[in-house]
N, C-alpha and C positions, 0 to 999 in steps of 0.2 A: 504494499500500500504506499501510494506517494500521498503527502500531505502538502496543499496549497499554503505557502505561508504569506506571500505578497502579492495578493491579486491588486489588478489595477483600479486604483480609485476604491479601495475598500479594506477590508478586515478579514482575516480568515483565521482561525482558530487550528494551530497545528493537528487538532485531531479530525480536520474534515476531510475526509477521504476523496479522492479522485478516480480510484480504479478499484478493481477487485470486485468479488461477488456482491458486497455492500456498498457498492459504489453511491454516494449521495451527489456527485458531480463530474462529470468530465471536460476537464479544463478547455480541451482542443475544441469542443462543441461549443463552449461558452465562447471562445473567441470566434467562432464562423459564426455564431448567432447575433454578435452584437449590432449588425446592421439590420435585422429584423425587427428592433425595437420600436413601440408605436408611441406617439407624445400623447401626452395628457394636456390639455390647453391651459388647463389654471394650476398647474403646477411652477414653483421657483425653478428659474434657471438652474441648470449644474453648478452646485457648490459645496466644497467640503463642509460647510455649514450641517448641510442636512444630515450627514453620516456622523457628524458629532453630536446633533441635536438626537438623532436615535438612538446612539450608544448610550448617552446621558439618561434618556428616557429608561431605557431597559435597567442602567443601574439604579436609577432612583425607585422602579417599581421593587426591584431585588432586594432593596434596603426595606421595603415596606413604606415608602413614603409616598402614599398614595395622593393625599391631598397637593404635595408640592406636584407630582406626575400630573394631575388632571388640570391644575392651572398653569402650570408652565411650559408642559408640551402639548396639550390639546387645545385645539381651537373650539370656542364655545360650541360650533355647530357641527364638531366631529363626528364622523361616522364610522364605528368600526363594524365592518361587516365580518363575523366570527368564521363561516367558512364550514360551522359543523353544524350535523343536522341532529339534534340531542332535543328531546322535549322540554328539559330543563334551561337549555342556553337559546337565547334569542339569537335571530340570524342576523340583525342588526342594532345595533347600540347606537342612540342617537343622543348627542350633547354630553356636556361634562356631569349633570346630574345622573343621567342613565349609566356613563362610563364609571363614575365613583361607585355607584350600586353593584354593577357588574363586576367589578374587580373584588370588591369585599365577597360577593356571593362565590365569585368562580377561584379566584387567586388565593383566597384568605380562609372561608369557613370549612372547605372539605378536607383540609389539608393540617398534618400536625406540622406547626410553623406556616409557612406559606410556598406555594408554587414559587419555583425559582426557573427562570428563563435563561438559559446559557447561551449567549450568542456565540454560535458556530462560525458564522460568515455575516458582514454586512457590505453591501456594495451598491454603489449609487449608480443608478441606471442614468442612460445617456438624458433621458427626460427630466431628471432633478429627482423621481421617485427614489426611494431606498429600498431595497430587498432584503430582509433579515431572515437566515434561517436559523432556526433555533432549537434546542432540547429543553421540554418541558421535564422539570424532575419535583417530585415530591413525595411523602408518604401520606397514605390514607390516615384521616382520623379515625380513630378507633380500630380499625382493618390492621394498619400498620403495612398494608400493602404497596410496595414502592411504586412509582410512576414515573418512567424515563422513556420520553416519547418525542419524534420529532415534529415540530409544526414551524410555519414561516408568516410571515408578513411581507407585504407591500404597502408601505408608507407614502402618502402624498402629503408633502410640507408647503404652506404656504405662508411667508413673511416667520418662518422658523416654528412655526407651529403645525402639528399634525392636523389636517383635515377629512383625511380618509386612511383609513388600515383597511386591508383585505386580506384576511386570514386564510390560511390554507393548511389542512392537515397532513399534507405530506410536503417535502422538498420538491419532490418532483413537479407536483402541482403548481406551485409557487414558480419556479424557473420556468415552466410552460406558460403562464401567464405573463411573465417577464420578457417573454420571446427568447427565451434561453433554451437550448438542447438539452435534455436530461443525458 
């Protein structure tokens, strides 16, 4: 297994696999697919600020700084499209109040401690959105059953605040939505 350590315009965890049977990303396919990305009209132009804002947001959530995350990183009209089809999880979370409630419901209540989102890779797309490939880790409250699963976001920023987050239950789905080959 090879690790991607220094991607163009991004961050990758050394644990991010690029080949082998459990491959998460094919680096050559990513380079080839860069020309296939589509533009989102209301997104900020490409700048490293979006990458930094995303990184800071994940750090704040992992430290349990929910109020700071909601007020400093999410636009008041933010939409989070969760990407999961579970009856207890809404498909779309709108605004700061719903986001705050959803974080408490999903990231804190079901777990011993809180759910941790390990950032495996952050990459700024050509249109300014940020692709975040994550590993969610937690231990079930009461059951003690460990959770260790992949999840991903594509985040749209305007003036340094996230206006839309699209969630994906697999990295493959997020890469495809970003116009990157698996």
